[in-house]
C-alpha positions as a Python dict, from the first residue, in 0.01 Angstrom:
ca = {
    (1, 'Y'): (0, 0, 0),
    (2, 'S'): (150, 188, -292),
    (3, 'T'): (-128, 77, -529),
    (4, 'A'): (-397, 190, -284),
    (5, 'S'): (-214, 520, -236),
    (6, 'G'): (-191, 568, -612),
    (7, 'Y'): (-563, 505, -657),
    (8, 'A'): (-642, 745, -372),
    (9, 'E'): (-430, 1016, -538),
    (10, 'L'): (-609, 954, -870),
    (11, 'M'): (-952, 981, -703),
    (12, 'E'): (-842, 1300, -527),
    (13, 'R'): (-740, 1457, -857),
    (14, 'L'): (-1059, 1345, -1030),
    (15, 'N'): (-1279, 1470, -747),
    (16, 'N'): (-1098, 1806, -734),
    (17, 'N'): (-1125, 1852, -1111),
    (18, 'L'): (-746, 1861, -1151),
    (19, 'I'): (-692, 1603, -1425),
    (20, 'A'): (-883, 1770, -1705),
    (21, 'L'): (-947, 2135, -1633),
    (22, 'R'): (-1150, 2203, -1942),
    (23, 'D'): (-1122, 2511, -2158),
    (24, 'E'): (-1461, 2430, -2306),
    (25, 'R'): (-1664, 2524, -1999),
    (26, 'D'): (-1974, 2616, -2202),
    (27, 'A'): (-1974, 2270, -2359),
    (28, 'L'): (-1937, 2109, -2016),
    (29, 'K'): (-2221, 2323, -1877),
    (30, 'N'): (-2442, 2231, -2175),
    (31, 'D'): (-2364, 1859, -2148),
    (32, 'T'): (-2382, 1819, -1771),
    (33, 'G'): (-2564, 2121, -1629),
    (34, 'F'): (-2263, 2237, -1426),
    (35, 'Y'): (-1924, 2405, -1480),
    (36, 'N'): (-1708, 2220, -1228),
    (37, 'F'): (-1901, 2001, -983),
    (38, 'P'): (-2258, 1865, -968),
    (39, 'D'): (-2328, 2025, -627),
    (40, 'E'): (-2220, 2375, -729),
    (41, 'K'): (-2455, 2674, -714),
    (42, 'M'): (-2433, 2978, -938),
    (43, 'I'): (-2417, 3283, -708),
    (44, 'S'): (-2414, 3644, -822),
    (45, 'V'): (-2092, 3840, -780),
    (46, 'E'): (-2293, 4104, -592),
    (47, 'E'): (-2404, 3846, -334),
    (48, 'I'): (-2051, 3705, -298),
    (49, 'A'): (-1907, 4057, -256),
    (50, 'A'): (-2170, 4157, 1),
    (51, 'S'): (-2137, 3842, 215),
    (52, 'P'): (-1805, 3672, 139),
    (53, 'D'): (-1703, 3337, 283),
    (54, 'P'): (-1390, 3340, 506),
    (55, 'F'): (-1153, 3248, 221),
    (56, 'T'): (-1285, 3510, -21),
    (57, 'E'): (-1275, 3767, 262),
    (58, 'F'): (-908, 3671, 314),
    (59, 'V'): (-838, 3723, -60),
    (60, 'F'): (-1006, 4064, -51),
    (61, 'S'): (-803, 4162, 254),
    (62, 'A'): (-471, 4026, 125),
    (63, 'L'): (-512, 4207, -207),
    (64, 'E'): (-640, 4521, -30),
    (65, 'I'): (-964, 4522, -228),
    (66, 'D'): (-1206, 4762, -63),
    (67, 'D'): (-1582, 4703, -37),
    (68, 'S'): (-1660, 4921, -339),
    (69, 'S'): (-1422, 4726, -568),
    (70, 'R'): (-1518, 4370, -471),
    (71, 'T'): (-1790, 4325, -733),
    (72, 'D'): (-1565, 4451, -1014),
    (73, 'F'): (-1286, 4218, -896),
    (74, 'L'): (-1521, 3916, -905),
    (75, 'K'): (-1652, 4017, -1249),
    (76, 'L'): (-1298, 3967, -1379),
    (77, 'F'): (-1338, 3595, -1302),
    (78, 'C'): (-1667, 3589, -1494),
    (79, 'E'): (-1493, 3746, -1795),
    (80, 'A'): (-1195, 3510, -1771),
    (81, 'Y'): (-1420, 3203, -1777),
    (82, 'G'): (-1673, 3332, -2029),
    (83, 'I'): (-1964, 3358, -1784),
    (84, 'E'): (-2188, 3635, -1913),
    (85, 'D'): (-2451, 3666, -1637),
    (86, 'D'): (-2216, 3788, -1359),
    (87, 'T'): (-2249, 3473, -1151),
    (88, 'L'): (-1975, 3237, -1037),
    (89, 'P'): (-1994, 2864, -970),
    (90, 'C'): (-1964, 2814, -593),
    (91, 'V'): (-1904, 2481, -421),
    (92, 'P'): (-2001, 2370, -69),
    (93, 'F'): (-1740, 2404, 205),
    (94, 'A'): (-1787, 2269, 559),
    (95, 'D'): (-1663, 2549, 784),
    (96, 'P'): (-1517, 2363, 1086),
    (97, 'V'): (-1518, 2673, 1307),
    (98, 'S'): (-1883, 2777, 1262),
    (99, 'G'): (-2011, 2428, 1182),
    (100, 'I'): (-2212, 2546, 881),
    (101, 'I'): (-2192, 2477, 509),
    (102, 'R'): (-2078, 2782, 311),
    (103, 'Y'): (-2056, 2816, -65),
    (104, 'I'): (-1723, 2944, -193),
    (105, 'P'): (-1640, 3058, -549),
    (106, 'F'): (-1444, 2766, -692),
    (107, 'R'): (-1248, 2970, -948),
    (108, 'V'): (-1130, 3217, -681),
    (109, 'V'): (-1008, 2931, -460),
    (110, 'A'): (-843, 2753, -754),
    (111, 'R'): (-667, 3074, -859),
    (112, 'F'): (-528, 3161, -518),
    (113, 'A'): (-497, 2834, -326),
    (114, 'G'): (-527, 2521, -537),
    (115, 'S'): (-606, 2199, -354),
    (116, 'N'): (-491, 2074, -18),
    (117, 'G'): (-622, 1732, -100),
    (118, 'M'): (-945, 1570, 0),
    (119, 'A'): (-910, 1595, 378),
    (120, 'A'): (-1134, 1289, 402),
    (121, 'G'): (-1197, 1086, 713),
    (122, 'N'): (-1453, 872, 891),
    (123, 'T'): (-1513, 1158, 1136),
    (124, 'L'): (-1467, 1535, 1125),
    (125, 'D'): (-1161, 1500, 1352),
    (126, 'E'): (-1000, 1247, 1117),
    (127, 'A'): (-1073, 1473, 819),
    (128, 'M'): (-916, 1772, 995),
    (129, 'V'): (-603, 1572, 1081),
    (130, 'Q'): (-585, 1455, 717),
    (131, 'G'): (-625, 1813, 593),
    (132, 'L'): (-349, 1938, 823),
    (133, 'S'): (-130, 1646, 712),
    (134, 'E'): (-180, 1748, 347),
    (135, 'I'): (-69, 2103, 432),
    (136, 'F'): (235, 1978, 628),
    (137, 'E'): (328, 1747, 339),
    (138, 'R'): (322, 2029, 83),
    (139, 'E'): (515, 2266, 308),
    (140, 'A'): (777, 2002, 392),
    (141, 'S'): (819, 1921, 24),
    (142, 'R'): (847, 2289, -68),
    (143, 'R'): (1110, 2352, 200),
    (144, 'T'): (1318, 2038, 153),
    (145, 'L'): (1319, 1988, -224),
    (146, 'P'): (1611, 2231, -281),
    (147, 'L'): (1808, 2066, 2),
    (148, 'R'): (1772, 1705, -116),
    (149, 'W'): (2063, 1744, -357),
    (150, 'Q'): (2290, 1848, -69),
    (151, 'W'): (2188, 1543, 136),
    (152, 'N'): (2224, 1293, -152),
    (153, 'G'): (1847, 1241, -166),
    (154, 'R'): (1810, 1153, 204),
    (155, 'L'): (1643, 1382, 454),
    (156, 'P'): (1769, 1409, 813),
    (157, 'K'): (1540, 1295, 1096),
    (158, 'P'): (1406, 1595, 1291),
    (159, 'C'): (1423, 1579, 1670),
    (160, 'R'): (1101, 1614, 1876),
    (161, 'A'): (1217, 1944, 2028),
    (162, 'E'): (1252, 2094, 1681),
    (163, 'I'): (907, 1974, 1572),
    (164, 'R'): (744, 2146, 1873),
    (165, 'N'): (865, 2485, 1742),
    (166, 'F'): (626, 2482, 1446),
    (167, 'L'): (321, 2707, 1472),
    (168, 'L'): (49, 2455, 1383),
    (169, 'I'): (161, 2176, 1617),
    (170, 'P'): (-46, 2316, 1911),
    (171, 'A'): (-357, 2280, 1691),
    (172, 'I'): (-343, 1903, 1736),
    (173, 'L'): (-374, 1777, 2091),
    (174, 'V'): (-316, 1405, 2129),
    (175, 'R'): (-461, 1292, 2462),
    (176, 'S'): (-265, 971, 2480),
    (177, 'R'): (-34, 772, 2256),
    (178, 'N'): (-225, 456, 2349),
    (179, 'Q'): (-574, 594, 2280),
    (180, 'R'): (-724, 659, 1941),
    (181, 'D'): (-908, 964, 2071),
    (182, 'I'): (-776, 1279, 1903),
    (183, 'S'): (-906, 1625, 1984),
    (184, 'I'): (-870, 1914, 1739),
    (185, 'S'): (-858, 2270, 1867),
    (186, 'P'): (-898, 2540, 1600),
    (187, 'M'): (-639, 2809, 1668),
    (188, 'C'): (-564, 3146, 1516),
    (189, 'A'): (-208, 3221, 1413),
    (190, 'N'): (-225, 3567, 1572),
}
């Protein structure tokens, strides 16, 4: 299992462009026809600012960037990556709430979020469970890493009552322990 897991992690990093983030983006574009991924589209910063995807809208809101400053903010990414025509490479994202494919600016996502893994699965439900598992894994690691020294490298087992207190647990509704049928309910954290 560990070899398969290692290969899966390698493929995840390759597919998410995390092994060799190139400084020579112009050379990559000239050699391959794309900056990051073959299915990317170059979208103008004006179009992104006028109709942002949910993640970019979140970034604008979190940084308190008003409508009149959005284009200038996005142009900073063009300058940082040497793109002279005020467009950004955007990659397809399957929005599970609306059910449509949206294009999101890859550099904005990479700057503010990084990767939560591949979130792959044989079905959309499996992929969503995998994506949530990736998020839980990173959060658990972030929270427990400083404590591992106190526990001599061993983590305590959490009790079920404690696990139920976490905010995202209601997002996954398991109908039965004996069935393989899992239902995902998108929930807001409001």
